Every structure is written in C-alpha cells, then in structure tokens.
C-alpha positions as CSV (number, residue, x, y, z in Angstrom):
1,R,0.0,0.0,0.0
2,A,1.2,3.5,-0.7
3,A,1.9,5.9,2.1
4,D,-1.4,7.2,3.5
5,A,-3.0,8.7,6.7
6,F,-2.1,5.5,8.6
7,S,1.6,5.2,7.6
8,S,3.9,7.9,6.2
9,V,5.8,5.3,4.2
10,P,4.7,2.4,2.0
11,Y,3.5,-0.7,3.8
12,C,2.2,-4.2,3.1
13,D,-1.2,-5.7,4.1
14,V,-1.4,-9.4,4.8
15,Y,-5.0,-10.6,5.3
16,F,-6.2,-14.2,6.0
17,E,-9.8,-15.0,6.5
18,G,-11.9,-18.1,7.0
19,Y,-9.6,-19.9,9.4
20,T,-11.4,-22.2,11.9
21,G,-9.9,-22.4,15.4
22,A,-10.0,-25.5,17.6
23,N,-13.2,-24.0,19.3
24,G,-15.0,-23.9,15.9
25,T,-14.9,-20.1,15.6
26,T,-13.9,-18.7,12.2
27,Y,-11.3,-16.0,12.3
28,A,-9.6,-13.4,10.1
29,L,-6.1,-12.1,10.7
30,Q,-4.7,-8.8,9.3
31,V,-1.1,-7.6,9.6
32,Y,0.4,-4.4,8.2
33,F,4.2,-4.1,8.0
34,R,6.6,-1.6,6.4
35,Q,8.0,-2.5,3.1
36,S,11.5,-1.1,3.9
37,D,12.4,-3.0,7.1
38,K,9.5,-5.4,7.7
39,A,8.6,-3.6,11.0
40,P,5.0,-4.6,12.0
41,L,2.6,-1.7,12.2
42,N,-0.7,-3.4,13.0
43,A,-2.1,-6.8,13.9
44,S,-5.8,-7.5,14.1
45,I,-7.9,-10.6,14.7
46,V,-11.7,-10.7,13.9
47,G,-13.8,-13.5,15.2
48,G,-17.4,-14.5,15.1
49,S,-20.0,-13.0,12.8
50,G,-23.0,-10.6,12.8
51,A,-24.0,-9.4,16.3
52,S,-21.4,-11.7,18.0
53,M,-18.4,-10.4,15.9
54,W,-15.5,-9.1,17.9
55,V,-12.1,-7.5,17.0
56,V,-8.8,-7.4,19.0
57,F,-5.8,-5.5,17.7
58,S,-2.5,-3.8,18.3
59,N,-1.3,-0.7,16.5
60,N,0.7,2.4,17.3
61,A,-0.7,5.0,14.8
62,G,1.6,3.8,12.0
63,N,4.7,3.3,14.2
64,P,6.2,-0.1,14.8
65,I,4.7,-2.5,17.4
66,T,6.4,-5.4,19.2
67,G,5.6,-9.1,19.7
68,L,5.6,-10.2,16.1
69,T,8.2,-10.5,13.3
70,V,7.7,-10.7,9.5
71,D,10.0,-12.7,7.3
72,T,9.1,-12.0,3.6
73,S,11.7,-14.5,2.3
74,A,10.0,-17.4,4.1
75,R,6.6,-15.6,3.9
76,T,5.9,-16.0,7.6
77,I,4.6,-13.9,10.5
78,T,5.6,-15.1,13.9
79,F,3.7,-14.0,17.1
80,T,5.5,-14.2,20.4
81,N,3.1,-13.7,23.3
82,K,1.5,-10.8,21.4
83,V,-1.4,-9.4,23.4
84,L,-4.2,-7.9,21.3
85,T,-6.9,-5.8,22.9
86,G,-10.4,-4.9,21.8
87,S,-12.2,-1.7,22.2
88,A,-14.3,-3.1,25.1
89,G,-11.2,-4.3,27.0
90,E,-11.2,-7.9,25.8
91,T,-7.8,-9.4,25.1
92,A,-6.2,-12.3,23.2
93,T,-2.6,-13.6,23.4
94,V,-1.2,-14.9,20.2
95,N,1.7,-17.3,19.8
96,G,2.9,-19.2,16.8
97,T,3.8,-18.8,13.1
98,V,1.6,-18.4,10.1
99,S,2.6,-18.5,6.5
100,F,1.2,-16.4,3.7
101,P,1.2,-16.8,-0.1
102,A,3.4,-14.9,-2.5
103,N,2.3,-11.3,-3.1
104,A,0.1,-11.1,-6.2
105,T,1.0,-7.5,-7.0
106,G,4.7,-8.3,-7.3
107,T,5.9,-5.7,-4.7
108,A,9.2,-7.1,-3.6
109,G,9.0,-5.6,-0.1
110,C,5.8,-7.5,0.5
111,G,7.0,-11.0,-0.1
112,V,7.0,-11.8,-3.8
C-alpha cells in the first residue's frame, strides 16, 4: 500500500480469512508491515460474525509494534506472546507462526 494517513511510508497488508480455530470459531487475521524494514505496524484478529463479531488489535498509529516478526523471504509472520486488545477491553494472546502466499502485485518488499 502506498503511504497514507495510517503510515507515512509504503506498507504491506497481509490478510487471511476463513480460518477455523479449535473451538469452531472462524477467524480473520490482518497484519500491516513496512516494506522497507518489515517492521510490523498493525495486527488484528476478527472472530465470530454478525452481532457476535469481535475484534482485537494492536497498533501504534503507524509506528512499529512489538511481539511479532515478519519474514518475507519465508513468507511467515511469527507472534511471540503478542497481546491484542479490543475496544471493550477484551484481550487475546497470540503465539505461533503463520505463512502467507506470494504477493500477487509483485511488490518485492511485501514477499513476492
């Protein structure tokens, strides 16, 4: 993504949806990271649907956040005890690694 109101420099947006957790809930995961140095800028998880939908997230107004790393060569995002918080105070702690497919737009900084 081009620089915008969220980030003053170009950044990448990795979005997964339709993943089912062990509890049967379907989730979506979104991570933004800078193209230049892979610094994570945002992480969000959406669960449920309709009236029971919820969102937890971490961002710092376009500045780097901690608790996750992005490896575009391996096309992975690793979470290390990353706490995400919702607007109503709910929290989720995320651990583990997810992989993502090659970037369809061909932007090298996003994991071609």
